[in-house]
Backbone bond lengths (Angstrom), bond angles and torsions (degrees), N, CA, C in turn:
res aa  C-N    CA-C-N  psi(-1)  N-CA   C-N-CA  omega(-1)  CA-C   N-CA-C  phi
1 M - - - 1.465 - - 1.522 108.72 -
2 L 1.288 112.91 131.84 1.454 119.12 -179.05 1.516 109.55 -89.75
3 A 1.310 116.94 127.26 1.462 120.22 178.00 1.516 108.77 -133.53
4 A 1.296 116.04 143.86 1.463 120.12 -179.86 1.504 109.32 -131.61
5 V 1.295 116.29 141.41 1.458 121.02 174.78 1.512 108.05 -116.11
6 L 1.305 114.44 117.57 1.458 121.65 -178.44 1.511 107.22 -113.55
7 A 1.304 117.65 122.51 1.461 118.41 -173.20 1.515 111.56 -135.10
8 F 1.303 114.75 147.31 1.443 120.54 169.09 1.504 107.73 -142.70
9 A 1.333 116.99 156.07 1.459 120.75 -179.07 1.513 109.16 -126.47
10 L 1.322 115.27 132.27 1.451 120.77 172.94 1.526 107.42 -92.39
11 L 1.343 117.06 129.18 1.452 120.26 -178.10 1.511 110.08 -62.40
12 A 1.325 116.55 131.27 1.459 121.21 -178.95 1.516 110.28 -89.00
13 T 1.308 115.76 143.24 1.454 121.21 173.17 1.518 107.08 -112.45
14 G 1.327 116.23 112.33 1.451 119.39 -176.12 1.517 110.71 82.32
15 R 1.318 116.09 -171.14 1.453 122.62 -176.89 1.513 109.99 -102.25
16 A 1.335 116.25 129.21 1.459 120.46 178.24 1.516 109.67 -76.75
17 P 1.337 118.73 144.09 1.445 121.44 177.73 1.517 110.88 -58.15
18 A 1.330 116.77 151.13 1.453 121.45 -173.90 1.513 112.50 -59.66
19 E 1.335 118.42 -33.42 1.449 120.02 -175.41 1.522 112.57 -68.23
20 T 1.310 119.31 -19.97 1.450 120.68 -179.42 1.519 111.60 -79.46
21 G 1.336 117.93 -22.97 1.444 120.64 -172.16 1.522 108.88 72.76
22 A 1.349 114.88 177.00 1.456 119.21 -178.13 1.518 111.74 -76.62
23 T 1.333 116.82 -22.64 1.458 120.32 -173.61 1.521 111.42 -140.82
24 R 1.313 113.92 164.69 1.460 122.14 162.79 1.520 106.06 -121.92
25 V 1.310 116.77 135.11 1.460 121.99 -172.95 1.522 111.24 -108.00
26 I 1.327 115.98 132.01 1.461 122.21 165.66 1.517 106.02 -98.85
27 M 1.327 116.95 109.63 1.464 121.60 -178.60 1.517 109.06 -101.15
28 L 1.330 116.22 121.87 1.456 121.74 -175.86 1.528 109.42 -119.53
29 F 1.330 116.24 111.82 1.460 121.65 176.89 1.531 108.63 -93.85
30 V 1.320 115.64 117.91 1.462 121.40 178.57 1.529 108.17 -96.63
31 I 1.323 116.72 118.61 1.463 121.31 -178.41 1.527 109.10 -80.32
32 N 1.325 115.21 125.54 1.461 120.52 -179.41 1.515 111.96 -63.43
33 T 1.315 115.21 142.31 1.456 122.38 174.25 1.521 107.68 -138.53
34 P 1.341 118.28 147.25 1.473 119.56 179.75 1.522 113.62 -70.09
35 D 1.309 117.47 -6.97 1.465 121.93 -179.96 1.533 108.98 -82.20
36 D 1.344 116.17 103.65 1.463 120.23 -177.74 1.521 112.56 -62.14
37 N 1.327 116.69 -35.78 1.465 119.53 179.32 1.529 111.61 -65.19
38 A 1.344 115.88 -38.41 1.455 119.91 177.79 1.525 110.89 -65.59
39 M 1.330 117.14 -43.13 1.461 120.80 179.72 1.531 110.51 -63.76
40 K 1.333 115.66 -40.50 1.463 119.39 178.56 1.526 110.62 -64.31
41 G 1.345 116.06 -41.92 1.459 119.74 179.53 1.517 112.39 -62.84
42 V 1.343 117.26 -41.18 1.465 121.03 178.23 1.526 110.40 -64.68
43 T 1.340 116.48 -42.79 1.468 120.45 179.51 1.521 110.93 -61.15
44 E 1.340 116.68 -42.27 1.464 120.19 179.10 1.526 111.11 -66.41
45 W 1.340 117.05 -36.80 1.468 120.83 178.00 1.529 110.81 -64.47
46 I 1.345 116.21 -44.55 1.469 120.08 179.36 1.527 109.98 -61.49
47 Q 1.334 116.43 -43.55 1.457 120.06 -179.33 1.527 111.02 -63.65
48 A 1.331 116.42 -40.73 1.461 119.97 179.08 1.523 110.84 -64.73
49 F 1.328 117.42 -42.36 1.464 120.55 177.99 1.523 110.75 -63.79
50 K 1.329 115.76 -44.31 1.464 120.58 179.16 1.521 111.36 -59.19
51 N 1.332 116.38 -43.60 1.464 120.17 -178.09 1.525 112.32 -65.60
52 N 1.326 116.92 -27.00 1.466 121.45 -177.59 1.525 113.33 -97.57
53 L 1.322 116.92 -8.01 1.457 120.53 -173.59 1.517 112.59 -67.86
54 R 1.319 116.34 -38.12 1.472 118.98 176.84 1.523 110.57 -60.70
55 F 1.323 116.20 -42.51 1.466 120.68 177.75 1.522 110.65 -61.78
56 L 1.342 116.90 -40.91 1.458 121.42 -177.58 1.522 112.35 -59.85
57 L 1.336 116.38 -38.51 1.463 120.71 -173.71 1.524 114.10 -107.61
58 S 1.323 117.61 -1.94 1.465 119.48 -173.19 1.523 113.16 -63.38
59 D 1.323 117.39 -33.61 1.473 119.81 179.48 1.514 111.78 -59.12
60 F 1.325 116.20 -35.94 1.460 120.30 -175.75 1.521 111.08 -83.17
61 A 1.326 117.31 -27.19 1.460 120.96 177.35 1.513 111.42 -65.40
62 N 1.324 116.59 -29.77 1.460 120.52 -177.44 1.521 113.57 -87.88
63 E 1.336 116.01 -5.38 1.454 119.19 175.83 1.530 109.08 -71.91
64 N 1.304 116.41 150.83 1.458 120.81 176.26 1.517 109.23 -132.94
65 P 1.352 116.19 66.48 1.464 120.08 -175.27 1.529 111.73 -81.97
66 G 1.304 116.56 71.90 1.462 119.97 178.15 1.510 111.50 65.58
67 T 1.340 115.75 -119.93 1.460 120.19 -175.32 1.524 112.37 -95.87
68 D 1.338 118.07 11.30 1.470 120.04 -177.98 1.518 111.32 -57.67
69 P 1.341 116.80 139.89 1.456 119.04 176.16 1.521 110.99 -77.80
70 V 1.312 116.38 148.50 1.459 122.06 170.07 1.518 106.11 -124.53
71 F 1.310 116.86 120.74 1.452 121.40 -173.02 1.516 112.07 -86.70
72 K 1.317 115.10 148.10 1.446 119.85 158.12 1.520 105.63 -83.38
73 V 1.336 117.22 136.32 1.456 121.10 -176.89 1.520 109.71 -120.01
74 L 1.326 116.35 129.07 1.459 121.84 177.72 1.519 109.63 -110.90
75 L 1.309 116.42 131.84 1.460 122.01 172.29 1.518 107.81 -103.56
76 V 1.326 116.41 116.95 1.461 121.77 -176.68 1.519 108.85 -118.23
77 S 1.322 116.29 127.27 1.459 121.54 -179.04 1.522 109.60 -118.44
78 K 1.344 115.68 132.96 1.460 120.31 -178.74 1.520 110.26 -140.01
79 N 1.331 116.79 133.10 1.450 121.00 177.71 1.522 110.76 -81.72
80 V 1.328 116.33 134.50 1.463 122.49 -179.40 1.526 109.34 -137.69
81 E 1.330 116.13 163.93 1.457 120.47 177.84 1.524 111.63 -82.12
82 T 1.311 116.74 -29.69 1.456 121.63 178.33 1.520 108.81 -155.45
83 A 1.320 116.53 158.66 1.469 120.99 179.32 1.517 108.38 -148.40
84 D 1.328 115.86 99.31 1.465 119.87 179.96 1.524 110.13 -97.02
85 T 1.333 116.09 -179.03 1.466 119.63 -176.96 1.523 112.12 -64.07
86 D 1.334 117.24 -32.65 1.465 119.72 178.51 1.524 110.94 -61.54
87 L 1.333 116.48 -41.92 1.459 120.39 179.06 1.529 110.97 -64.97
88 L 1.330 116.94 -45.13 1.459 120.08 -178.86 1.526 111.00 -62.41
89 E 1.319 116.43 -45.63 1.461 120.18 -175.83 1.522 111.89 -70.99
90 S 1.344 117.57 -39.35 1.466 119.36 178.64 1.519 110.81 -69.66
91 S 1.328 117.15 -35.76 1.461 120.35 178.30 1.519 111.08 -65.21
92 F 1.326 117.22 -37.96 1.460 121.30 179.49 1.525 111.12 -58.30
93 L 1.336 115.96 -33.76 1.455 120.76 -175.49 1.526 113.63 -86.27
94 T 1.334 117.69 -10.10 1.459 119.74 -175.36 1.521 113.19 -84.59
95 Q 1.330 117.48 -10.88 1.456 121.51 176.99 1.527 108.53 -153.92
96 P 1.337 117.99 165.51 1.471 118.74 175.53 1.531 108.78 -67.79
97 S 1.325 116.35 101.55 1.459 121.06 -169.80 1.520 112.47 -98.34
98 L 1.317 115.00 151.78 1.453 122.11 169.16 1.524 109.10 -98.30
99 Q 1.336 115.63 -43.54 1.454 121.82 175.29 1.522 108.49 -166.75
100 V 1.335 116.12 155.44 1.458 121.92 175.60 1.514 106.88 -128.18
101 L 1.322 116.93 130.70 1.449 118.47 -177.79 1.519 112.22 -138.05
102 S 1.329 114.32 152.15 1.461 121.50 171.44 1.515 107.75 -109.77
103 T 1.330 116.00 140.89 1.458 122.32 -177.10 1.517 109.68 -134.34
104 I 1.312 116.27 135.48 1.455 121.13 172.64 1.520 107.97 -133.67
105 G 1.335 115.54 139.94 1.451 120.32 -176.33 1.522 112.58 -108.12
106 R 1.315 114.77 155.56 1.465 121.91 174.89 1.516 107.40 -141.39
107 F 1.323 116.13 122.44 1.463 120.62 -176.94 1.518 110.24 -90.55
108 A 1.332 116.11 134.83 1.462 121.58 178.51 1.514 108.86 -147.87
109 G 1.314 116.84 119.35 1.461 119.76 -178.58 1.512 111.08 67.58
110 H 1.329 115.74 -117.03 1.464 120.74 179.23 1.523 112.13 -112.91
111 S 1.327 116.17 12.51 1.465 120.19 -175.40 1.524 110.88 -126.81
112 T 1.312 114.77 161.19 1.457 121.57 173.72 1.524 108.28 -114.34
113 F 1.318 116.20 131.58 1.458 121.87 174.48 1.525 107.79 -97.36
114 V 1.329 116.91 124.95 1.460 120.97 -179.81 1.522 109.34 -110.06
115 D 1.309 115.58 135.01 1.454 122.76 178.82 1.523 107.39 -113.84
116 N 1.326 117.31 123.34 1.464 121.85 -171.99 1.521 112.41 -125.76
117 D 1.317 116.13 131.68 1.459 122.97 166.79 1.514 107.25 -111.90
118 I 1.321 116.91 125.39 1.467 121.96 -174.19 1.518 109.53 -120.48
119 Y 1.330 116.10 127.70 1.467 121.81 178.77 1.521 109.26 -107.10
120 L 1.339 116.73 126.57 1.461 122.34 -176.86 1.523 113.79 -105.64
121 G 1.324 117.73 -7.47 1.454 120.29 177.55 1.514 112.98 53.89
122 D 1.337 116.04 -131.56 1.460 120.31 -177.20 1.526 113.20 -79.56
123 L 1.330 116.40 6.63 1.464 121.07 174.47 1.529 111.21 -100.48
124 R 1.320 116.47 18.59 1.467 121.41 -178.35 1.522 112.41 -68.44
125 G 1.339 117.35 -20.76 1.455 120.14 -179.09 1.515 111.14 59.25
126 R 1.327 117.05 -124.78 1.467 121.71 -177.40 1.524 113.10 -93.96
127 L 1.314 117.75 9.22 1.459 119.86 174.98 1.524 109.94 -65.97
128 K 1.327 116.79 142.83 1.455 120.69 179.84 1.523 111.66 -66.61
129 A 1.311 116.22 -33.67 1.462 122.03 179.25 1.527 108.46 -131.41
130 P 1.335 118.00 154.20 1.465 119.78 -176.79 1.523 114.14 -81.42
131 Y 1.342 117.53 13.16 1.463 121.55 -179.03 1.527 111.12 -113.53
132 V 1.328 114.24 143.33 1.459 122.19 170.94 1.522 106.80 -127.75
133 H 1.323 116.73 136.23 1.466 121.29 -179.68 1.521 109.23 -124.61
134 F 1.324 115.86 140.59 1.454 118.58 168.18 1.524 110.24 -153.91
135 S 1.296 114.93 152.42 1.458 122.92 177.52 1.508 107.78 -135.09
136 R 1.335 116.64 130.66 1.460 118.32 -177.72 1.517 111.76 -156.79
137 E 1.322 113.67 164.62 1.462 121.37 178.89 1.521 109.75 -84.38
138 I 1.333 115.55 134.47 1.453 121.58 -180.00 1.523 109.02 -118.30
139 E 1.309 115.72 127.88 1.462 121.50 173.19 1.525 107.06 -119.96
140 P 1.346 117.29 94.22 1.469 120.70 -173.36 1.519 114.06 -52.46
141 G 1.334 117.82 -35.16 1.460 119.97 -179.09 1.516 113.45 -68.02
142 L 1.330 116.74 -17.89 1.469 121.92 179.92 1.525 110.94 -113.56
143 Y 1.325 117.06 22.63 1.465 120.99 -173.44 1.526 111.90 -65.66
144 S 1.339 115.19 138.49 1.469 121.58 173.12 1.519 108.12 -144.54
145 I 1.324 116.62 129.35 1.462 120.69 178.39 1.523 110.59 -63.47
146 N 1.331 117.18 -23.25 1.466 121.25 179.82 1.522 112.81 -74.33
147 R 1.340 116.53 -10.43 1.466 120.76 175.05 1.526 110.78 -121.18
148 E 1.320 116.46 22.03 1.464 121.84 -176.51 1.526 110.35 -92.30
149 A 1.324 115.88 115.10 1.464 119.91 -179.60 1.524 111.91 -62.13
150 L 1.332 117.23 -37.53 1.460 119.94 -179.02 1.530 111.79 -64.51
151 A 1.335 117.18 -23.89 1.461 120.53 177.87 1.523 111.11 -62.88
152 V 1.334 117.25 -36.74 1.470 120.80 179.95 1.524 110.31 -61.97
153 V 1.333 116.24 -48.20 1.465 120.94 -179.37 1.520 110.52 -64.09
154 T 1.328 116.55 -40.89 1.464 121.33 -178.84 1.527 111.06 -63.65
155 L 1.324 117.30 -44.83 1.456 120.54 178.89 1.529 111.28 -63.91
156 Y 1.323 116.89 -42.46 1.461 120.38 179.05 1.529 110.65 -61.99
157 A 1.334 117.10 -47.83 1.461 120.63 179.54 1.524 111.57 -62.95
158 Y 1.337 116.61 -37.45 1.458 120.73 178.92 1.525 110.61 -64.20
159 G 1.329 116.17 -42.96 1.458 120.09 177.27 1.519 112.05 -62.77
160 M 1.335 116.72 -42.25 1.465 120.89 179.53 1.534 111.16 -67.44
161 A 1.328 116.76 -34.13 1.464 119.99 177.50 1.530 110.57 -66.74
162 L 1.329 116.43 -41.38 1.464 119.81 176.21 1.529 110.98 -62.70
163 A 1.335 116.19 -42.94 1.461 120.41 -179.27 1.524 111.31 -64.97
164 K 1.321 116.92 -38.56 1.465 121.04 -179.25 1.528 111.33 -69.66
165 A 1.318 115.83 -37.92 1.466 119.61 -176.69 1.524 112.21 -78.33
166 S 1.319 116.78 -31.01 1.459 120.23 -175.24 1.520 109.67 -141.36
167 P 1.339 116.93 79.69 1.462 120.25 -175.70 1.524 114.68 -74.55
168 A 1.320 116.55 -3.43 1.464 119.73 -176.97 1.524 111.02 -66.09
169 D 1.332 115.61 161.78 1.456 122.50 -178.61 1.524 112.64 -57.94
170 S 1.331 116.65 -27.03 1.456 119.90 -175.88 1.517 112.50 -65.50
171 S 1.333 117.89 -19.28 1.461 120.83 -178.14 1.526 112.64 -87.89
172 R 1.324 117.45 -7.13 1.463 120.75 -171.65 1.526 112.19 -58.30
173 Y 1.318 118.05 -43.71 1.465 120.50 -174.48 1.521 111.81 -60.16
174 V 1.332 116.93 -51.47 1.466 118.93 -175.87 1.522 111.53 -70.41
175 I 1.349 118.02 -34.80 1.471 120.21 176.87 1.521 109.84 -63.96
176 C 1.326 116.91 -43.82 1.469 120.56 177.08 1.528 110.51 -59.34
177 K 1.307 116.64 -41.35 1.463 120.42 -178.26 1.525 111.18 -64.56
178 V 1.345 116.72 -41.56 1.466 121.20 178.94 1.525 110.56 -65.12
179 L 1.335 116.37 -48.34 1.462 120.08 -177.83 1.525 111.87 -67.05
180 D 1.323 116.73 -35.38 1.457 119.61 177.14 1.524 110.62 -64.40
181 R 1.325 117.00 -38.56 1.462 120.15 176.61 1.530 110.44 -63.07
182 A 1.326 116.86 -41.64 1.466 120.31 177.59 1.521 111.12 -62.07
183 N 1.331 116.09 -40.36 1.463 120.83 -177.61 1.522 112.55 -67.57
184 M 1.326 117.04 -24.51 1.456 120.93 178.98 1.523 112.18 -63.22
185 Y 1.328 116.85 -24.73 1.458 120.77 -179.58 1.528 112.10 -70.90
186 R 1.311 117.05 -12.75 1.466 120.94 179.02 1.531 111.31 -56.86
187 D 1.327 117.07 -35.73 1.458 121.83 -175.45 1.526 113.29 -100.87
188 R 1.335 116.36 10.15 1.461 119.10 -179.29 1.528 110.79 -99.35
189 D 1.325 115.31 162.33 1.463 121.47 -177.34 1.527 109.39 -81.13
190 L 1.328 116.12 91.17 1.459 120.67 178.84 1.525 111.81 -96.88
191 G 1.315 117.85 -3.47 1.451 121.27 -176.74 1.518 110.05 119.89
192 A 1.314 115.64 156.07 1.467 121.21 -171.65 1.524 113.60 -61.94
193 D 1.334 117.42 -33.00 1.467 120.23 -173.95 1.525 113.82 -94.49
194 M 1.336 117.63 -1.58 1.461 118.48 -170.38 1.526 113.03 -70.18
195 K 1.318 118.50 -28.40 1.465 119.27 177.42 1.524 109.85 -60.84
196 M 1.330 116.76 -40.55 1.456 120.67 178.02 1.525 110.98 -65.67
197 Y 1.333 116.49 -46.12 1.455 120.40 -177.61 1.530 112.10 -65.00
198 F 1.337 116.66 -38.95 1.459 120.73 -169.32 1.523 113.77 -105.85
199 D 1.303 118.30 12.33 1.463 120.47 -178.73 1.522 111.32 -56.21
200 E 1.321 117.82 -49.41 1.470 121.34 -179.47 1.522 111.44 -67.72
201 L 1.325 116.66 -35.71 1.465 119.55 179.74 1.520 111.38 -64.66
202 F 1.319 117.43 -45.75 1.461 119.43 179.46 1.534 111.43 -67.16
203 K 1.329 117.79 -31.49 1.463 120.11 173.88 1.527 110.39 -63.83
204 A 1.340 116.26 -41.51 1.467 120.42 179.04 1.525 110.62 -65.14
205 I 1.333 116.93 -40.84 1.462 120.62 178.15 1.526 110.47 -62.27
206 S 1.336 116.54 -44.66 1.469 120.67 179.65 1.528 110.99 -62.16
207 Y 1.335 116.96 -39.90 1.462 120.75 179.17 1.525 110.24 -62.25
208 E 1.338 116.58 -46.18 1.462 120.01 -178.32 1.528 110.98 -64.63
209 L 1.326 117.30 -38.02 1.466 120.45 176.99 1.526 111.18 -63.34
210 E 1.320 115.75 -43.97 1.461 120.00 -179.28 1.527 111.52 -68.73
211 A 1.320 116.65 -40.15 1.463 121.03 -178.23 1.526 111.64 -62.69
212 R 1.334 116.02 -30.54 1.471 120.82 -179.95 1.520 112.29 -96.46
213 A 1.328 116.64 6.26 1.468 121.54 -178.27 1.522 110.56 51.87
214 C 1.326 115.43 41.78 1.463 119.42 179.91 1.531 110.05 -65.95
215 G 1.301 114.90 136.25 1.453 120.08 -177.07 1.513 113.14 90.10
216 G 1.329 115.82 -1.32 1.465 119.49 178.95 1.510 110.25 -152.45
217 K 1.311 116.71 -179.40 1.456 121.05 179.87 1.511 110.28 -85.74
218 K 1.341 115.26 147.04 1.467 119.78 177.92 1.514 109.78 -75.86
């Protein structure tokens, strides 16, 4: 069984509260398929996301909003034969998680289509359910984090993790900044079906922005 561990660390400023742990983990279960091209496409997509993830979150790592925690984030990828909801939910509880997702690829033409189920657990915020699903075409040679659907979910979960760990007023600025960045993806080209997939997610992001009076004074 092929397994890969992809990791990056965001530099911490100050000491994170004990309840956050030293890290937040993005656990990605890749479901095996006999299609070698599909497996290769998924591997290239994961690598591209990993390479851009530091850039995605680096702005927030350099913030120093008082006692706000800044997490080290690990992206861990593991190949499995199957990944049901029990696996996703139990995995979320085994470490301080940011999100747990299952991914399966399908190769067609020159592209790989990835189908993702993402479990957010107690970081669901205002989502009706703790799951987010999306399926889209990936062209690794044309990859851009600015058109990455998984970036939206990651930013939302990161904001909710900050809010959960440090609910005090001092965290408002950086949480607003994270959620505002996630909301910017609403107007970007994420693929034809993404509005349908992410309708509830963008509603949850808008609610959290409004609840914190982001962009204005409380």
